[in-house]
C-alpha positions as CSV (number, residue, x, y, z in Angstrom):
1,M,115.0,66.4,146.9
2,K,115.6,70.1,146.4
3,R,117.0,71.9,149.4
4,A,115.8,75.5,150.0
5,S,118.8,77.7,149.2
6,I,119.5,81.3,148.3
7,L,122.4,83.5,149.2
8,A,124.3,86.3,147.4
9,L,127.3,84.8,145.7
10,L,130.2,86.3,143.7
11,V,130.9,84.6,140.4
12,L,134.6,84.0,140.0
13,I,136.1,82.6,136.8
14,L,139.2,81.1,138.2
15,A,141.0,80.6,134.9
16,A,140.3,84.0,133.5
17,A,138.3,86.8,135.2
18,V,136.8,87.6,138.5
19,L,133.2,88.7,138.6
20,P,130.8,89.6,141.4
21,A,128.2,87.0,142.3
22,A,124.8,87.9,141.0
23,A,122.1,85.3,141.8
24,I,120.6,82.6,143.9
25,T,119.9,79.2,142.5
26,G,117.0,77.1,143.5
27,G,115.8,78.1,147.0
28,A,112.5,79.8,147.9
29,P,111.3,83.3,148.7
30,D,112.3,84.2,152.3
31,G,109.4,86.5,153.1
32,D,109.9,87.7,156.7
33,G,112.2,84.7,157.6
34,H,115.4,86.8,157.8
35,P,114.4,90.5,158.2
36,N,118.0,91.4,159.2
37,V,119.2,90.4,155.7
38,G,119.2,93.5,153.4
39,F,119.6,94.7,149.9
40,L,122.6,97.0,149.3
41,A,123.0,99.5,146.5
42,A,126.5,101.0,146.0
43,Y,127.2,104.5,144.7
44,K,130.3,106.4,143.6
45,E,130.1,110.2,143.5
46,G,126.3,109.9,143.4
47,E,126.1,107.4,140.6
48,Y,124.7,103.9,141.1
49,Q,127.3,101.2,140.6
50,W,125.9,97.8,141.5
51,R,123.9,95.9,144.1
52,C,124.7,93.2,146.7
53,S,123.3,91.7,149.8
54,G,124.3,91.8,153.5
55,T,123.3,91.4,157.1
56,L,122.5,93.8,159.9
57,V,124.8,92.7,162.8
58,H,124.4,95.8,164.9
59,E,121.7,98.5,164.8
60,R,124.2,100.6,162.7
61,V,126.5,98.1,161.2
62,F,125.7,96.2,158.0
63,L,128.0,93.4,157.1
64,T,128.8,92.5,153.5
65,A,131.5,91.4,151.1
66,G,134.6,93.5,150.4
67,H,134.1,93.4,146.6
68,C,130.7,95.0,147.1
69,L,132.5,98.2,148.4
70,E,135.6,98.4,146.2
71,E,136.6,100.7,143.3
72,G,135.9,104.0,145.1
73,V,132.4,103.3,146.4
74,D,131.7,106.2,148.8
75,E,128.1,105.7,149.7
76,A,125.7,102.8,150.2
77,R,122.0,102.5,150.8
78,V,120.4,99.5,152.4
79,W,116.8,98.3,152.3
80,F,115.2,95.4,154.3
81,D,112.1,94.9,152.2
82,S,111.7,91.3,151.2
83,D,110.8,92.3,147.6
84,M,112.8,95.0,145.9
85,T,111.3,94.5,142.4
86,N,109.5,97.9,142.4
87,T,112.0,100.0,144.3
88,D,114.0,102.6,142.5
89,Y,117.3,101.9,144.2
90,K,119.3,103.2,141.3
91,G,118.0,106.7,141.8
92,G,120.0,107.2,145.0
93,L,116.9,107.9,147.2
94,G,115.4,106.1,150.1
95,G,116.7,103.2,152.2
96,H,119.1,103.5,155.1
97,V,122.1,105.6,154.1
98,G,125.6,104.7,155.3
99,T,129.3,105.0,154.8
100,P,131.2,102.0,153.3
101,I,134.3,100.7,155.1
102,L,136.4,98.1,153.2
103,H,138.9,95.9,155.0
104,E,142.3,97.5,154.9
105,E,143.9,94.4,153.4
106,Y,141.2,93.7,150.8
107,A,142.8,92.7,147.5
108,W,141.1,90.3,145.2
109,G,143.2,87.3,144.3
110,G,145.8,85.4,146.3
111,S,145.1,83.0,149.1
112,N,143.3,85.4,151.4
113,P,141.5,88.4,149.7
114,H,140.0,89.7,153.0
115,D,136.7,89.9,151.1
116,V,134.7,91.6,153.9
117,G,133.4,95.1,154.5
118,V,130.7,97.0,156.5
119,V,128.4,99.9,155.9
120,I,128.2,102.2,158.9
121,L,124.6,103.5,158.8
122,D,123.9,107.1,159.6
123,A,121.1,106.2,162.0
124,P,120.1,103.0,163.9
125,V,117.7,100.6,162.2
126,E,114.6,100.3,164.3
127,G,112.3,97.3,164.6
128,I,114.9,94.7,163.3
129,T,116.9,92.4,165.6
130,P,120.6,92.2,164.3
131,A,121.9,88.7,163.4
132,P,124.3,87.2,165.9
133,L,128.0,86.8,165.1
134,P,130.2,84.0,166.3
135,P,132.0,84.4,169.7
136,L,135.3,86.2,169.4
137,L,137.2,83.2,170.7
138,L,136.4,79.6,171.5
139,P,138.6,77.4,173.7
140,P,141.0,76.0,172.9
141,D,141.7,79.0,170.8
142,L,139.7,77.7,167.8
143,S,137.3,79.7,165.7
144,Y,133.6,78.9,165.6
145,L,133.7,76.7,162.5
146,D,137.0,75.1,163.5
147,Q,135.4,74.0,166.7
148,L,132.4,72.6,164.8
149,K,134.8,70.7,162.5
150,K,136.8,69.4,165.4
151,D,133.5,68.1,166.9
152,R,132.7,66.4,163.6
153,M,129.5,68.4,163.1
154,L,130.2,69.7,159.6
155,E,130.2,66.5,157.5
156,G,126.9,66.2,155.8
157,A,125.7,69.5,157.4
158,Y,123.8,72.2,155.5
159,F,124.3,76.0,155.8
160,T,121.5,78.5,155.2
161,S,122.2,81.2,152.6
162,V,120.1,84.3,152.1
163,G,120.3,87.0,149.4
164,Y,118.7,89.1,146.7
165,G,120.5,87.7,143.7
166,V,119.0,86.3,140.6
167,T,117.5,82.8,140.7
168,L,118.5,79.8,138.6
169,V,115.2,78.9,136.9
170,S,116.4,75.9,134.9
171,W,119.5,74.0,133.9
172,P,121.0,73.0,131.5
173,P,121.6,75.5,130.0
174,A,121.6,77.9,132.9
175,E,118.5,80.2,132.8
176,L,118.5,83.0,135.3
177,D,115.7,85.2,136.6
178,N,116.7,88.6,138.0
179,N,113.8,88.9,140.5
180,K,115.4,91.1,143.3
181,V,113.5,89.1,145.9
182,R,115.1,88.0,149.2
183,M,115.6,84.3,148.8
184,V,116.7,81.5,151.2
185,S,118.5,78.3,150.4
186,E,120.5,75.5,152.0
187,S,123.8,74.2,150.6
188,E,125.8,71.2,151.8
189,Y,129.2,71.6,153.4
190,V,132.2,70.5,151.3
191,A,135.4,71.8,153.0
192,L,136.8,74.5,155.3
193,T,140.1,76.4,154.8
194,K,141.4,79.4,156.7
195,P,139.6,82.0,154.6
196,W,136.9,79.9,152.9
197,L,133.7,78.0,153.7
198,H,133.2,75.8,150.6
199,L,129.7,74.7,149.9
200,T,128.1,72.8,147.0
201,Q,125.0,73.7,144.9
202,R,124.6,70.7,142.6
203,A,122.0,71.8,140.1
204,V,122.3,68.3,138.5
205,F,120.6,67.0,141.7
206,E,118.2,69.9,141.9
207,E,120.1,71.4,144.9
208,S,120.4,75.1,145.5
209,G,123.0,77.8,146.3
210,T,124.1,81.3,145.5
211,C,124.9,83.4,142.5
212,G,125.3,87.1,141.4
213,G,123.7,89.8,143.6
214,D,123.9,87.4,146.5
215,S,127.4,88.7,147.2
216,G,127.8,89.8,150.8
217,G,124.8,87.9,152.0
218,P,125.1,85.7,155.0
219,A,125.9,82.0,155.3
220,F,124.2,80.9,158.6
221,W,125.1,78.0,160.7
222,V,121.9,76.7,162.4
223,E,122.6,75.7,166.0
224,Q,120.8,72.8,167.7
225,D,118.4,75.1,169.4
226,G,117.5,76.6,166.0
227,D,119.4,79.9,166.5
228,E,121.3,81.1,163.4
229,V,124.8,82.5,163.5
230,V,126.5,84.4,160.6
231,V,129.7,82.5,159.9
232,A,130.6,83.7,156.4
233,V,129.5,86.1,153.5
234,T,128.9,85.0,149.9
235,S,132.0,85.6,147.8
236,W,132.4,83.6,144.6
237,G,131.6,80.5,142.7
238,D,131.3,78.9,139.2
239,P,130.0,81.1,136.4
240,G,126.8,79.2,135.9
241,C,126.0,79.0,139.6
242,V,125.3,75.3,139.2
243,A,128.0,73.5,141.1
244,T,130.0,75.3,143.9
245,G,130.1,78.3,146.1
246,F,132.8,79.9,148.3
247,D,131.9,82.0,151.3
248,Y,134.4,84.2,153.0
249,R,134.6,83.3,156.7
250,V,133.8,85.9,159.3
251,D,134.3,83.6,162.3
252,T,138.1,83.6,162.2
253,A,139.9,85.5,165.0
254,E,141.2,88.2,162.6
255,I,138.0,89.0,160.8
256,R,135.7,88.6,163.8
257,A,138.0,91.1,165.7
258,W,137.9,93.5,162.7
259,I,134.1,93.5,162.6
260,Q,134.0,94.0,166.4
261,A,136.3,97.0,166.1
262,R,133.9,98.6,163.7
263,I,131.0,98.0,166.1
264,D,133.0,99.4,169.0
265,E,133.8,102.5,167.0
266,V,130.0,103.1,166.5
267,E,129.2,102.5,170.2
268,G,132.1,104.7,171.4
269,P,133.8,104.5,174.8
């Protein structure tokens, strides 16, 4: 049975090139389900570059993937409309304006690319409750996902992904629809490594996942009481967006502390 699934995902061709994620596969329109997940447009010297997804984690801090803010991006605008189809985001007007901050150790490739960044918005976003982040530290000195793995809660579990990427309409062959609508999906857990949360999106079984444009969007862990916690951001996957997805973890001590430092800078002493 198809699982609802949609989250911004970077498309990486491991054997050759690395490309940003552009779409969601399967899934369903999110509507007002995740109002704190937004659409990000990146600009360099006033010129539109590309789009991604992300999550409001503080009234002025918008969390996204590092590759969404690379290559000299010096301005970003964020919208929280559920449907961006008729919005002229390429024109550099409207939205919530902010300054991109890329993780200092970001470098695509290698075992840990530090694929995380934030946009510090010029003004607080009103009327939207920020999404919760994992605790900074869980005893005994484990990260949030490490603790879940230790408690054997990840096997067979599904994570919720949200993003504005294109949608996989049919497969095979892969037919994509660039609809610019906030979508939601669920993807099954595969594995956990230090930087990556590995999820599956098996189109052959009509399951869903992320793709281009979903990059930077959140992977939520749903707690037993129904609360959702941002544990990773969409990063990369297979070119056809039909098999697998890798989300960069934001629950590790290093990355969680980096995000908190950006929040503390906004809040001041």
